[in-house]
Structures are given as C-alpha cells and as structure tokens.
C-alpha positions in Angstrom: 132.0 82.4 12.4 132.0 81.1 8.9 133.9 83.2 6.5 132.1 84.8 3.6 133.8 87.2 1.3 132.2 89.6 -1.2 134.7 88.3 -3.7 132.5 85.2 -3.8 129.8 87.2 -5.7 129.9 87.2 -9.5 130.4 90.8 -10.3 129.8 90.2 -14.0 126.5 88.4 -13.6 124.0 89.1 -16.3 120.4 90.0 -15.7 118.4 86.9 -14.9 114.7 86.2 -15.0 114.3 86.6 -11.2 115.8 90.1 -11.3 113.6 91.0 -14.2 110.5 89.8 -12.5 110.8 92.3 -9.6 111.2 95.4 -11.7 108.4 97.9 -11.6 106.9 96.4 -8.4 106.6 97.5 -4.8 109.0 95.3 -2.8 109.8 94.5 0.8 113.5 93.9 0.5 113.8 91.7 3.6 111.3 89.3 2.1 113.4 88.7 -1.0 116.1 86.7 0.7 115.5 83.9 3.2 117.5 82.8 6.2 119.5 79.6 5.8 120.8 77.6 8.7 124.5 77.9 9.4 125.3 80.2 6.4 125.1 83.5 4.6 122.7 83.7 1.7 122.6 86.5 -0.9 120.5 87.7 -3.8 121.7 90.4 -6.2 118.8 92.5 -7.3 120.7 95.0 -9.5 124.0 94.3 -11.2 125.6 96.9 -13.5 129.1 98.0 -14.4 128.5 101.1 -12.3 127.4 99.1 -9.2 125.4 96.5 -7.5 122.6 96.2 -4.9 122.7 92.9 -3.1 120.5 91.5 -0.3 122.1 89.3 2.4 120.8 87.1 5.2 123.1 85.9 7.9 122.4 83.1 10.4 123.4 83.8 14.0 127.2 84.0 14.4 127.9 84.3 10.7 129.6 87.3 9.1 131.8 88.9 6.5 135.5 88.7 7.2 137.6 91.8 7.4 138.4 93.3 4.0 138.6 96.5 2.0 136.9 97.6 -1.2 138.1 100.3 -3.7 134.8 102.2 -3.5 132.3 103.2 -0.8 129.7 100.7 0.3 126.3 101.5 1.9 124.9 98.9 4.3 121.3 99.1 5.7 120.1 96.6 8.2 116.7 95.2 7.2 116.0 92.8 10.1 117.8 91.7 13.3 121.0 93.0 14.7 124.8 92.8 14.0 128.1 94.2 15.0 130.2 96.1 12.5 133.8 97.1 12.6 135.1 100.0 10.5 138.7 101.1 10.8 139.1 99.7 14.3 135.8 101.1 15.6 132.9 98.8 16.6 129.2 99.7 16.0 126.1 97.8 17.1 123.5 98.0 14.4 119.7 97.3 14.4 116.9 97.2 11.8 116.6 100.5 9.9 120.1 101.7 10.6 122.6 102.5 7.8 126.4 102.8 7.7 128.8 103.8 4.9 132.0 101.8 4.6 134.5 104.2 3.2 136.6 103.1 0.2 139.9 101.5 1.0 139.1 101.3 4.8 139.1 97.9 6.5 135.6 96.7 7.6 133.8 93.5 8.7 130.6 92.5 10.3 129.1 89.7 12.4 125.5 88.6 13.2 124.5 89.0 16.8 121.1 87.5 15.9 120.0 86.4 12.5 119.9 89.5 10.4 119.3 90.8 6.9 120.9 93.7 5.1 121.1 95.4 1.8 124.5 96.3 0.4 124.8 99.1 -2.2 128.1 99.5 -4.0 128.6 102.2 -6.5 131.8 102.1 -8.6 133.4 105.2 -10.0 
C-alpha cells in the first residue's frame, strides 16, 4: 500500500477557479474526483480556516497511513469499499456509509476495491 498522508494537503489553499465553478450547482460528489492508477487522488471543494471538505479516490490497495488529527473528521464512502481502523477496531465500509474519526484517536484506511470518499474536517 502506498502511503498518503493528509499532511500532504495544502491547508492554507486559497479558493481557485475550479472550486468557484461548482458553487450554487447540484453536484454528484463522486463524479468530481477521478480514479488514477496506482495512487490516491484528491480534490478540495471547500477550504476555510474553520475546516475543509475534500474528495478522495483510492486505487485498489492504496490507503491513508495511521495517524491522528486534533479535531474530529467525518468520512463518507461515495463508491466502492474499504477497511477502516479506529483505535484498534476494524470496520468494513461500503458506499453510503459514514464514520466519525474522533479527535486525537489513531485511525487509518485501506482500499479493498477502488473507492471514493468525502472527508469533512471542522476545526474548533
């Protein structure tokens, strides 16, 4: 499994043209990020000091390495299936399911099949 860390995202990213173009429109989130062979792709759709909403696509066997975050994170599976680890517990997740990663608790995930997810992080 290739290692992809959330730290790789630019948390201070300014609004760009692509993010502005989707505002005020009906969206299918899973259509806004494409699968890429052998890697993890991401697209931030909201970026504010108070939090981010980021779409991810994972090729089979890709994942996010174990880490913690200082705030809760909400993950919803948009397509495919994955395995998630939270504080030593393992969960199998499918399209339409959501999990909340608690602040300061170790978590990771790995693609069972290609899958897409939306990650919502709200800072205090």
